[in-house]
C-alpha positions in Angstrom: 14.3 -59.4 -40.9 12.9 -63.0 -40.2 10.6 -62.8 -43.2 13.0 -60.9 -45.5 14.6 -64.2 -46.6 11.3 -65.8 -47.4 10.1 -62.9 -49.5 13.5 -62.7 -51.3 13.2 -66.4 -52.1 9.6 -66.0 -53.5 10.8 -63.1 -55.6 13.9 -65.1 -56.9 11.7 -68.1 -57.8 9.2 -65.8 -59.6 12.1 -64.1 -61.5 13.5 -67.5 -62.6 10.1 -68.7 -63.7 9.4 -65.5 -65.6 12.7 -65.7 -67.4 12.2 -69.4 -68.3 8.7 -68.7 -69.6 9.6 -65.5 -71.5 7.2 -63.5 -69.2 8.0 -60.0 -68.0 8.4 -59.8 -64.3 9.0 -56.7 -62.1 11.1 -57.6 -59.1 9.3 -57.1 -55.7 10.3 -54.2 -53.5 12.5 -55.2 -50.5 10.8 -56.2 -47.2 12.4 -53.4 -45.3 13.0 -53.1 -41.6 11.6 -51.5 -38.4 13.3 -48.3 -39.5 12.1 -48.2 -43.1 10.2 -45.1 -44.2 6.5 -45.6 -44.8 6.8 -45.2 -48.6 9.2 -48.2 -48.6 6.8 -50.3 -46.5 3.8 -49.2 -48.6 5.5 -50.2 -51.9 6.2 -53.6 -50.5 2.6 -54.2 -49.3 1.1 -52.8 -52.5 3.2 -55.2 -54.6 2.2 -58.3 -52.6 -1.4 -57.2 -52.1 -1.9 -57.7 -55.8 0.6 -60.5 -56.3 -0.1 -63.2 -58.8 2.5 -65.9 -59.4 4.0 -66.5 -62.8 4.9 -70.0 -61.8 3.0 -73.1 -63.0 3.8 -75.1 -59.9 4.2 -78.2 -62.0 6.8 -79.4 -59.6 4.1 -79.7 -56.9 2.3 -82.4 -58.8 3.5 -85.9 -59.0 3.5 -87.8 -62.3 0.0 -89.2 -61.6 -1.5 -85.9 -60.5 -3.6 -85.3 -63.6 -5.0 -88.9 -63.5 -5.8 -88.6 -59.7 -7.5 -85.2 -60.3 -9.6 -86.6 -63.1 -10.6 -89.6 -61.0 -11.5 -87.4 -58.1 -13.5 -85.0 -60.3 -15.4 -87.9 -61.9 -16.3 -89.3 -58.5 -17.4 -85.9 -57.3 -19.5 -85.3 -60.4 -21.2 -88.7 -60.0 -21.8 -88.1 -56.3 -23.5 -84.8 -57.1 -25.7 -86.4 -59.8 
């Protein structure tokens, strides 16, 4: 169960982001345990095998992220020229 909390938190964040952005989101199947039936385990892995986040991750970028990205991209383009 050590990873159950992590996957539950990912799912909760995804559900909140989907609701905030008006996007449909199907909750992830539970992680299960060592005694879970194979169909339970298979549903969990199938869900996360094709997982795509609905989050924008804007919170991961500081206020100057766009400017820093543009500067880095410009330097890289000039270097490649």
